[in-house]
N, C-alpha and C positions, 0 to 999 in steps of 0.2 A: 604053565596053565594060566587061565585068566577068565574073566567074565566078558563075553562078546554080546552085542546087540545088533540085530539086523543081519540081513544076508547079502546086502549089496556088494558089488565088486566095482573097483575103480582102478584107473591107471594114472600113475603120477609121473609126469614128464619133467626132468630137471630143466630149469629155466636157463641155466648157463652151464656149459661143459668146461671141464678142465683141459689143460693143454700141456702135455708132457714135453713139448718142444719150446716152452717159454725161454726167452733169453733174459738175462739179468739187466735191470734198469742201470744205466750208467749216466753219471752226471759229472761234467768237467767244469770247473769254475776258475776264473782269473779275477783277482782283486788287486787293485793298485790304489794306494792311499798314502796320505802324508799328514803330519801334525805340524803347524807352524805357529810360532809365538813371536809376536812383534811388540816391542816396548819403545815407542817414540820418546825422544829426549827434548823435543821442542816445547812441550807443554807439561806444566805440573799439575793441571786439573782436567782438561779435556782429553779424551781418547788416550789414556795412558797405557792401555794394554789391549792387544788383539790376540785371540786364540782361535785359529782356524784349523778344523779338521775336514779333510776331503777324501772321499772313497769312491772309486769307480769299480763296478763289477761287470762281469760278462760270464754268462752261465749257459751251458748247453746240456740238455737232458734228452737221451735217446732211448728208444725201446720201452717207453713208459707203458705199464700194464693197465689195461682196461678191458671192458667187454667189447667184442666185435661181432658183427652179424655172422650168422652161419646158415647154410642151406637147410631147408625143411627136412631134407632127408637125414640130417644129422640127429633129428629127434629133440632138439632144443631150440630156444630162441636166439641163443648166442654162444660165444666161446670166448674164454679168457685168452687174450693175445697181446702181442707187443704192437700197440696201435698208434702211438703219438711220439712225435719229437718236438721239443720245444727249444727256444732260445730266449734268454733274458739279458737285458742290460739296464743300466741306470747309474745314477750317481747320488750320493748322499753328502750334504755339506752342512756343517755345524760351525757357527761363527759366535763367539762370545766376546763382548766388547766392554771394557771398563770405561763406559762413556764420560763419566764425570765424577770427580772426587775432590771434595773440599773438607774443611773442619767439620761442617755440620750437615753436609748433603752428599750422598753417594747414589749414583745411577748406574746400573748394570743392564745391558741389553743383550738378548740372545735371539739368534735366528736359525731355523732348521729348514732344510730344502731337500726334497727327494722327487725323482721322476721315474718310478718303476715302470718297466714295459716287458711284457711276455708275449712272444709271437709263436704261432703254430707253424712249424716248418713242414711237417708232413703228418698225414693220418693213414690209417689202414686202407690200402688200395685207393688212396687218394679221395676217399669218400668222407664227407663231414660226419661228425658225431653229434647228434642232437640230443640235448638233455633238457626237455621241457622248453622253456623260452631261450635257452642258451645253445650256441653252436661252437664246436671245436672244428674249426675249418682252416684248411692251409691258406697261408698268406694274410690271416687276420690276427688280431690279438686274442689271447686266451679268453674264452667265456664271453663272446660278444652276444648281443640279443639278436635272435633270428625269428622272423615270423611273417604273417601276412601284412598287407599294407592297404590303406584306403587309396583308391585310384585318384590321381590328381590331374588326369588329362582325359578328354573325350575320345582321344585316339590312342589310348594305352593298348598295348599288345601283350599277349602271353609270351613265355620264353620261346614258343614254337613259331611265333610271328603272327598268330591269329588275333584279330581285333577282339577286345572284350566286349565292346558295344557294336552289335551289328547294325543298329539303327540308333545313332547318338541323338536323335531329334527329341527323345523322350527324357533326356538327362541334361544336367547342368553342373557347372562348377560353382560351389557354394562359397560363402564368405570365409570359411575356413580353408578353402583350397581343395576340398574333397568333392569327388564326383557323386551326385545324389540323383536318385529317381524322382523326377518332377511329380509323378502321380502318387507314389507310395511315401515319398519323403525319406527313404532309407538310403544310407551310404552304400556305395558299391565297393566291395573288397576284392582283392586279388583271390585267385583260386587257392584252395588249401595246399596244393602242391607247388605253388608259386610263391616262394618266400624269399625274403631279402634281409640284408644286414639292417637292423633297426636302430642300433646305437651301441656304444661301448661303455660298460660300467666302470672301466678302469680309469682313475684319474690321471691326467697328463702332468699334473704337478701338485704336490703336497708341501704346504708351508706353515711354519709356526713362528709367532713373534712373541718374545717374552721380555717383559720390563719389570724392573725391581728398583724402587726408590726407598732410601733409608734417610731419615731426618734425626739429627742429634743422637745417633746410635740407639734410638729408643722407639721411634715410629717407623714401621715399614709398610709400604703400599706396593703391591705387585699385581700384575695382570698378564694374561696370555690370550692371543688370538690365534685360532686355527683356520686355515684356508685350503679348501679342496677345489680343484679346477678341472673342467673338461670331462667329468664323469656324468653318465646317464643312469637313470633309475627306471626300472619297469614297475609301474604303479598298479599292481594287481588288486590292491584295496579298492581303488576307484573303479576298476573293471567290474568287480563284484557289486558295488553300489550302483553301477549302471544297470545291472541285472534287475535289482530290486527297485529301480527308479528312486533311489534316495540320495543321489548326488546333487549338489547345488547347480551343476552344469545344466540340468534340465530346466533351469529357469532362464538360461541364456538364449537370446533369439539367434536364429540362423537365417540367412537370406540367400536367395538365388533367383536369377532370371528377373531381377528388379523388384522382387517381392519378399517379404519376411514370412517365414513359415510359422504356422500356428501349432503344429503337431510336434513339439520339441521331444516329448517322450519317444515317439516313433523314430526320430532321428538318431537320438543318442543311444537308445536301446539297440539299434542295428549295429552299433559299434562294439557291443558286448561280446559277440563272436564266440559264445559258449566257453568263455575263459581261454580260448586258444589265443596265443600271442598275436597281437596286432599293433602296429606302429603308433597308433593314436595314443597309447598309454606309456609310451617312452617319453620321459620328461628330463630336463636338465637338472642334475643333482649337485651342481656346484654350490658352495656356500661359504660364508665367513661367519665364525662363531666365537663369542667370548667364552672361552673354555673355563677360565678360572680367574677370580678376582679376590684379593685378600688384603686385609688391613689388620695390623697387629701392633700392640703397644706393650713395651717392657717397663714394669714398675719395679724400681730398685730399692725403695724405702718402705718398710712397714714398722714404723716406731712402736715399741711395746708388744710386738708379736714375735712368733717363732719363725716367721717367713723371711727368707733373705731376698727373694725376688719373685716376680710373677709376670706372667704374659697373657694378655687378653687378646683373642683373635676372632674376627669376624670375616667369614669367607662365603663365597657363592660360586656355583658352577652352572654352566649353560644358561646364563641369564639373558643372553641376547643372540639371535641368529638372523642372518640376512641371507635369503635364498629365493629363487623362483620356483623351487620345487613345490608342487601343490599337495603333497601329502603331509602327514604330521611332522615328520622329522627326516631330513635327508640322510641322517646316520642310522636310523632305525630300520636298517636293511641287512640282508645276508651279506657275509663277507668272506666266504671261501674262495679258493683259487679259481674255481669254475662258477660258483654260485654267488657272485658278488652283485650287490645293487638291486635286489629283488625285494620289493615291499609287499608282503602278504600279510596284512593286519598286524604289522610289527608294532611292538610297544615302544613309544618314543622315549628319548633320554629325558630325565626330569630336571627341571630347575630346582635347585636346592640351595639352602641357606644354612649355615653352621656357625655356632658360636662356641668358642672353646676358651677354657681358663686353665692355666698351668702354674703351679706354685713350686718353688724350691725352698727347702728347709735348710 
């Protein structure tokens, strides 16, 4: 029994059907690695020890489970199925060097390197799986950006071979390389069903550089640089700012046919594209960052007190970043297997400064 209100009747259709014929996901992995320690005898101070760790991996994942399209007659939008096969490979290198050691000075250097790569081998019925701005597509890396693009040629054609511009005389290629309507000042985009690979959010190389210097066994100075290379970022934050005409891009002049346009808002607003993915907002996400810097000093004498020793430490994180990315932070993006490199009003990493004091009784 219960209390009911209203007399309406509705039909609820499941969005995804179950599949009794699902196969188990299977992953096979091969790893080859080694540890190597070298201690040269030719020098008592410089490069006295090398510690190298190397690991190569190769992984294949088959029958990965995800949602697959289903016919309308099934009564649902899709069905759970074995839809994707992936292969991954890469190597990881770790090198630690006792670079210098004397009575009063010690320098240790560390280096880390990795180049992960995951490729889509096959998809359900060979069809791409589109997840917003991402595509899982045969023959490409996992989770690449997929969307419409601004035309860059007056003779551009659709996939069927039809010219986008029946009469190109009313159009021009502007200073950004985009095709623009000379009358309206709007950029011409590809059709909504004509999408291309816009960029790969996966870095081709990740590196870390670590240095530690110690003076007189009391003063220690250390710092670490991180470097990401080759990755792209989809800057949806900027795309929304285009909608609201709040981006500083609207102050940048655009020229075509030998003259500079005056209606910048019209030009840039045409690239907004109702937040549908478009290649204009794909940007280079490579960066070099001073991840950590620290200075500490050990005090060993406290006459007339109960303290045996103490350490004073001043450290900072994310104090300096070099990047061409136009958003707030190239790291303030999504980082999932498929959803990597998407900046949608993400909160940036903070610069921070800490001071610490530690005493031993």
